[in-house]
NUFI-870638 format. One record per atom (N, C-alpha, C, O): residue number from 1; y, x negated, z. Coordinates in steps of 0.02 Angstrom, whole numbers. Each point is the difference from the previous one (the first is absolute). Layout:
N
SITE    i   north    east      up
SITE  NUM       Y       X       Z
...
% end
This chain:
131
SITE    i   north    east      up
SITE    1    4715   -4229    3032
SITE    1       0      48      54
SITE    1      21     -41      60
SITE    1     -18     -59       7
SITE    2      59      93      36
SITE    2      23     -29      64
SITE    2     -56       8      49
SITE    2     -43      44      -6
SITE    3      48     -94      60
SITE    3     -43       4      52
SITE    3      39      -3      64
SITE    3      60     -14      -1
SITE    4     -91      26      57
SITE    4      37      -3      63
SITE    4     -43     -41      51
SITE    4     -61       9       6
SITE    5      95     -53      29
SITE    5     -30     -46      51
SITE    5      47       6      59
SITE    5      43     -43       7
SITE    6     -49      95      37
SITE    6      39       8      58
SITE    6     -39      17      60
SITE    6     -45      42      -2
SITE    7      62     -73      57
SITE    7     -36      13      68
SITE    7      52      19      49
SITE    7      52     -32       4
SITE    8     -66      84      34
SITE    8      40      18      54
SITE    8     -42      10      62
SITE    8     -47      40      -1
SITE    9      65     -77      55
SITE    9     -44      -1      61
SITE    9      43       2      61
SITE    9      54     -29       1
SITE   10     -78      61      49
SITE   10      33      -1      68
SITE   10     -55     -25      46
SITE   10     -55      27       2
SITE   11      70     -79      33
SITE   11     -53     -30      39
SITE   11      30     -49      55
SITE   11      61      -8       6
SITE   12    -105     -21      31
SITE   12      20     -43      53
SITE   12     -24     -75     -19
SITE   12     -56     -11     -24
SITE   13     102     -38      37
SITE   13     -14     -67     -11
SITE   13     -57     -21      52
SITE   13       5      10      61
SITE   14     -54     -39     -88
SITE   14     -59     -25      40
SITE   14       7     -62      39
SITE   14     -32     -11      52
SITE   15      76     -31     -79
SITE   15      20     -63      37
SITE   15      62     -28     -34
SITE   15      17      20     -56
SITE   16      19     -67      91
SITE   16      62     -25     -29
SITE   16     -11     -32     -65
SITE   16     -51     -33     -10
SITE   17      99      41     -37
SITE   17      -8     -27     -66
SITE   17      -9     -75      -1
SITE   17      27     -37      42
SITE   18     -67      14     -93
SITE   18      -9     -72      -8
SITE   18      51     -21     -57
SITE   18      -2      24     -57
SITE   19      47     -70      76
SITE   19      47     -23     -51
SITE   19     -16     -63     -34
SITE   19     -17     -50      32
SITE   20      21      51     -96
SITE   20     -15     -59     -43
SITE   20      62     -13     -42
SITE   20      49      37       2
SITE   21     -52     -96     -42
SITE   21      52     -13     -42
SITE   21     -27     -32     -63
SITE   21     -42     -45       3
SITE   22      65      67     -56
SITE   22     -19     -32     -66
SITE   22      29     -68      -6
SITE   22      45     -18      38
SITE   23     -69     -21     -86
SITE   23      29     -63     -18
SITE   23      71      -3     -12
SITE   23      37     -47      15
SITE   24     -18     108     -46
SITE   24      72       9     -18
SITE   24      44      23      58
SITE   24      59      13     -11
SITE   25     -86      -7      71
SITE   25      36      23      56
SITE   25       4      75      12
SITE   25      34      21      46
SITE   26     -67      19     -84
SITE   26       1      70       5
SITE   26     -48      27      60
SITE   26     -59     -17       3
SITE   27      86      55      40
SITE   27     -40      20      59
SITE   27     -46      60     -24
SITE   27      15      39     -45
SITE   28     -75     -37      82
SITE   28     -49      47     -11
SITE   28     -25      25      66
SITE   28     -21     -40      43
SITE   29      23     109     -32
SITE   29     -29      22      66
SITE   29     -67      39     -19
SITE   29      -2      44     -43
SITE   30     -49     -65      78
SITE   30     -66      30      -7
SITE   30     -17      38      65
SITE   30       7     -28      54
SITE   31     -31      90     -60
SITE   31     -21      38      60
SITE   31     -46      58     -18
SITE   31     -13      11     -59
SITE   32     -11      23     106
SITE   32     -42      55     -15
SITE   32      23      60      40
SITE   32      22      -6      57
SITE   33     -29      64     -90
SITE   33      19      61      37
SITE   33     -61      45       4
SITE   33     -43       0     -44
SITE   34      42      37      99
SITE   34     -57      47      12
SITE   34      27      75     -12
SITE   34      53      20      25
SITE   35     -90      13     -61
SITE   35      13      75     -10
SITE   35     -66      34      23
SITE   35     -53     -30       1
SITE   36      60      95      17
SITE   36     -55      38      20
SITE   36     -10      67     -44
SITE   36      48      32     -20
SITE   37    -105     -16      10
SITE   37     -17      65     -32
SITE   37     -40      45      47
SITE   37     -52     -21      26
SITE   38      74      82     -15
SITE   38     -35      47      45
SITE   38     -31      52     -42
SITE   38      31      21     -50
SITE   39     -90       2      65
SITE   39     -37      50     -37
SITE   39     -50      34      48
SITE   39     -13     -22      56
SITE   40     -16      79     -84
SITE   40     -51      34      36
SITE   40     -63      -6     -39
SITE   40       2       3     -61
SITE   41     -63     -11      99
SITE   41     -63      -2     -35
SITE   41     -21      71     -18
SITE   41      35      48      18
SITE   42     -91     -39     -52
SITE   42     -18      63     -19
SITE   42     -20      43      61
SITE   42      -2      61      -3
SITE   43     -13     -97      61
SITE   43     -11      34      64
SITE   43      66      12      36
SITE   43      -3      20      58
SITE   44      60     -31     -85
SITE   44      64       9      30
SITE   44      13     -46      57
SITE   44      39      16      45
SITE   45     -71     -75     -45
SITE   45      13     -53      47
SITE   45      59     -44     -26
SITE   45       1     -21     -57
SITE   46      49       9     103
SITE   46      57     -40     -18
SITE   46     -18     -76      -7
SITE   46     -32     -30      43
SITE   47      52       4     -96
SITE   47     -16     -78     -11
SITE   47      61     -30     -29
SITE   47      40      33     -33
SITE   48     -33     -99      45
SITE   48      49     -38     -32
SITE   48     -28     -68     -19
SITE   48     -48     -25      28
SITE   49      84      -5     -83
SITE   49     -16     -62     -23
SITE   49      60     -41     -12
SITE   49      50      27     -22
SITE   50     -51     -91      36
SITE   50      60     -46     -10
SITE   50      -9     -41     -65
SITE   50     -56     -18     -19
SITE   51     111       4     -12
SITE   51       3     -37     -59
SITE   51      47     -59      14
SITE   51      52      12      30
SITE   52     -67     -69     -47
SITE   52      36     -60       7
SITE   52      21     -27     -66
SITE   52     -40     -23     -41
SITE   53     105      26      29
SITE   53      28     -23     -66
SITE   53      42     -65       4
SITE   53      48      -7      38
SITE   54     -72     -39     -82
SITE   54      39     -66      -4
SITE   54      65      11     -31
SITE   54       0      35     -51
SITE   55      54     -58      72
SITE   55      64       5     -28
SITE   55      33     -69      -7
SITE   55     -14     -47      36
SITE   56      58      45     -85
SITE   56      40     -65     -13
SITE   56      70      19     -14
SITE   56      11      47     -37
SITE   57      40     -82      65
SITE   57      72      10     -16
SITE   57      25     -72     -22
SITE   57     -24     -53      22
SITE   58      74      57     -67
SITE   58      23     -58     -31
SITE   58      76      -6      11
SITE   58      36      50       2
SITE   59     -12    -115       7
SITE   59      71     -13      -2
SITE   59      41      26      57
SITE   59     -18     -14      58
SITE   60      72      52     -69
SITE   60      42      26      58
SITE   60     -37      48      39
SITE   60       8       3      61
SITE   61     -49      35     -91
SITE   61     -39      54      40
SITE   61     -53     -38      44
SITE   61     -14      22      56
SITE   62     -14     -74     -79
SITE   62     -47     -42      46
SITE   62      42     -28      60
SITE   62     -24       0      57
SITE   63      84     -22     -70
SITE   63      39     -22      59
SITE   63      16      52      47
SITE   63       2     -13      60
SITE   64      10      71     -82
SITE   64      15      55      45
SITE   64     -65      20      38
SITE   64       3      15      60
SITE   65     -59     -14     -91
SITE   65     -67      14      28
SITE   65     -12     -51      55
SITE   65     -22      17      55
SITE   66      37     -80     -70
SITE   66      -9     -55      52
SITE   66      42      13      60
SITE   66     -22     -12      57
SITE   67      83      37     -67
SITE   67      44      12      55
SITE   67     -16      65      40
SITE   67      11      -1      61
SITE   68     -34      53     -89
SITE   68       1      67      29
SITE   68     -75      29      12
SITE   68     -11      42      43
SITE   69     -35     -66     -81
SITE   69     -65      30      11
SITE   69     -42     -31      51
SITE   69      -7     -62       3
SITE   70     -24     105      41
SITE   70     -44     -23      49
SITE   70     -63      44       3
SITE   70       2      56     -25
SITE   71     -56     -79      55
SITE   71     -60      40       7
SITE   71      17      69      33
SITE   71      34       3      51
SITE   72     -58      48     -80
SITE   72       3      67      27
SITE   72      57      43     -30
SITE   72       0      61       5
SITE   73      52     -98     -38
SITE   73      54      42     -24
SITE   73     -22      45     -59
SITE   73     -39     -20     -43
SITE   74      66      81      45
SITE   74     -14      53     -51
SITE   74      53     -10     -55
SITE   74      60      -2      13
SITE   75     -86      -3     -76
SITE   75      44      -9     -53
SITE   75     -21      42     -65
SITE   75     -60      13     -11
SITE   76     106       5     -25
SITE   76      -8      40     -60
SITE   76       9     -58     -57
SITE   76      48     -38      -2
SITE   77     -98      39     -41
SITE   77      -3     -54     -56
SITE   77      -3      30     -71
SITE   77     -35      50     -10
SITE   78      68     -79     -37
SITE   78      -6      11     -71
SITE   78     -14     -62     -32
SITE   78      28     -51      20
SITE   79     -72      50     -71
SITE   79     -15     -59     -37
SITE   79     -44      19     -55
SITE   79      -8      57     -20
SITE   80     -23    -116      -4
SITE   80     -49       9     -56
SITE   80     -62     -45      13
SITE   80       4     -52      34
SITE   81     -61      75     -61
SITE   81     -61     -37      10
SITE   81      -2     -61     -45
SITE   81      21       4     -58
SITE   82     -44     -59      82
SITE   82      -9     -67     -37
SITE   82     -64     -30      23
SITE   82     -12      -7      60
SITE   83     -31     -13    -112
SITE   83     -62     -32      16
SITE   83       4     -70     -20
SITE   83      14     -13     -58
SITE   84     -25     -35     103
SITE   84      -6     -68     -17
SITE   84     -70     -22      -4
SITE   84     -43      25      37
SITE   85      29     -72     -81
SITE   85     -67     -30      -5
SITE   85       4     -74      33
SITE   85      42     -41     -20
SITE   86     -85      28      71
SITE   86       0     -60      28
SITE   86     -71     -34     -18
SITE   86     -55      23      16
SITE   87      66     -80     -50
SITE   87     -63     -34     -17
SITE   87     -19     -50      57
SITE   87      40     -43      20
SITE   88     -99      49       2
SITE   88     -29     -44      55
SITE   88     -27     -62     -34
SITE   88      -8      -1     -61
SITE   89      -4     -49      99
SITE   89     -26     -66     -20
SITE   89     -63       3     -41
SITE   89     -12     -43     -42
SITE   90     -30      96      56
SITE   90     -64       7     -35
SITE   90       5      44     -58
SITE   90     -50      26     -23
SITE   91     112     -14      -3
SITE   91      22      41     -57
SITE   91     -12      75      11
SITE   91       4      39     -48
SITE   92     -18     -20     111
SITE   92      -5      69      17
SITE   92      66      29       1
SITE   92      47     -30      26
SITE   93     -38      89     -55
SITE   93      65      32       1
SITE   93      11      55      55
SITE   93     -42      45       6
SITE   94      92     -49      31
SITE   94      18      52      50
SITE   94      56      37     -22
SITE   94      49     -28     -23
SITE   95     -53      94      29
SITE   95      51      48     -21
SITE   95      34      27      64
SITE   95     -34      29      42
SITE   96     101     -38     -35
SITE   96      37      23      56
SITE   96      55      44     -25
SITE   96      46     -21     -34
SITE   97     -52      87      54
SITE   97      52      49     -18
SITE   97      47       7      59
SITE   97     -22       6      57
SITE   98      86      -6     -72
SITE   98      56       5      48
SITE   98      47      53     -24
SITE   98       1      19     -59
SITE   99      41       5     107
SITE   99      59      39     -21
SITE   99      62     -48       5
SITE   99      16     -26      53
SITE  100      17      17    -110
SITE  100      56     -34      -5
SITE  100      63      45      19
SITE  100      20      44     -37
SITE  101       8     -59      96
SITE  101      51      45      30
SITE  101      63      -4     -37
SITE  101      23     -55     -14
SITE  102       9     111      -3
SITE  102      69      -3     -30
SITE  102      50      36      40
SITE  102      60      -8      -8
SITE  103     -88      49      56
SITE  103      48      38      46
SITE  103     -33      17      61
SITE  103     -59      19      -2
SITE  104      92     -24      60
SITE  104     -31      20      62
SITE  104      52      29      49
SITE  104      57     -22       1
SITE  105     -77      70      39
SITE  105      44      34      44
SITE  105     -36      -1      69
SITE  105     -56      22       7
SITE  106      92     -48      42
SITE  106     -26       0      71
SITE  106      -3      68      28
SITE  106      50      35      -7
SITE  107    -102     -11      38
SITE  107      -5      65      25
SITE  107      -3      -2      76
SITE  107      -5      53      30
SITE  108       6    -109       1
SITE  108       1      -2      74
SITE  108      72      14      23
SITE  108      45       7     -42
SITE  109     -33      -2     105
SITE  109      69      14      27
SITE  109      49     -47     -33
SITE  109     -18     -58     -10
SITE  110      77      77      -7
SITE  110      50     -36     -34
SITE  110      20     -65      46
SITE  110      19     -52     -27
SITE  111     -25      58      92
SITE  111      16     -57      43
SITE  111     -46     -56      -5
SITE  111      16     -55      22
SITE  112     -77      67     -51
SITE  112     -51     -53      -8
SITE  112      20     -47     -56
SITE  112     -27     -54      -5
SITE  113      74      74     -35
SITE  113      12     -37     -61
SITE  113      79     -11     -11
SITE  113      39      40      24
SITE  114     -21     -88     -56
SITE  114      67     -10     -17
SITE  114      28      53     -49
SITE  114      52      30      10
SITE  115     -92     -21     -64
SITE  115      17      55     -50
SITE  115     -56      50      -5
SITE  115     -55     -13      24
SITE  116      67      69     -53
SITE  116     -54      49      -1
SITE  116     -35      -7     -70
SITE  116     -57      23      -7
SITE  117      89     -52     -41
SITE  117     -29      -1     -69
SITE  117       9     -68     -24
SITE  117      54     -29      10
SITE  118    -106      -1     -43
SITE  118       5     -62     -34
SITE  118     -28      12     -74
SITE  118     -57      22      -8
SITE  119      95     -37     -43
SITE  119     -21       2     -65
SITE  119       6     -63     -38
SITE  119      51     -34       7
SITE  120     -99      15     -48
SITE  120       3     -61     -36
SITE  120      57       4     -54
SITE  120      24      53     -20
SITE  121      -8    -113       0
SITE  121      43      -4     -61
SITE  121     -33      34     -55
SITE  121     -61       0      -4
SITE  122     100      29     -39
SITE  122     -31      34     -59
SITE  122     -17     -44     -57
SITE  122     -17      24     -54
SITE  123      23     -97      67
SITE  123     -18     -48     -53
SITE  123     -72       1      -6
SITE  123     -35      19      46
SITE  124      10     -41    -105
SITE  124     -71      -9     -11
SITE  124     -31     -51      44
SITE  124      26     -56       5
SITE  125     -82      74      28
SITE  125     -34     -49      43
SITE  125     -50     -38     -43
SITE  125     -39      29     -38
SITE  126      42     -97      45
SITE  126     -43     -40     -39
SITE  126     -65     -13      46
SITE  126       3     -37      49
SITE  127     -57      67     -66
SITE  127     -62       1      33
SITE  127     -39     -64     -22
SITE  127     -53     -15      28
SITE  128      78     -21     -74
SITE  128     -43     -57     -22
SITE  128      10     -57      50
SITE  128     -41     -47      -2
SITE  129      89      45      48
SITE  129       3     -54      52
SITE  129     -61      14      48
SITE  129     -10      55      26
SITE  130     -27    -107     -18
SITE  130     -62       1      43
SITE  130      16     -32      66
SITE  130      43     -44       3
SITE  131     -74      64      48
SITE  131      12     -30      66
SITE  131     -62     -33      24
SITE  131      -1     -29      54
% end
């Protein structure tokens, strides 16, 4: 049976991306985006809550993120969920879930960016490279 792992988000960059490089020279952009959910309580009071989502972009897309993304920019994201297991020195395991970005579209004014859309290469991304 087939399964689906797809995430679509529209949100703001919370800070400039952190750029790393694998031992093989592949760039990685790490950043967080903020999204908001608005709702009403049972007493009809307006409420909102923010969600902060960790994101990662690889290769050419990471390079474009490094060039174009800055804190506060509004962006449309497509990607998939990926959970990494990080083993600490005391053998404790930490689970970190991220959205691996495959496509993004800038939603701010066109003059803010060189291009209006950035899409990753359709080649398979090798997530086994660690940073």
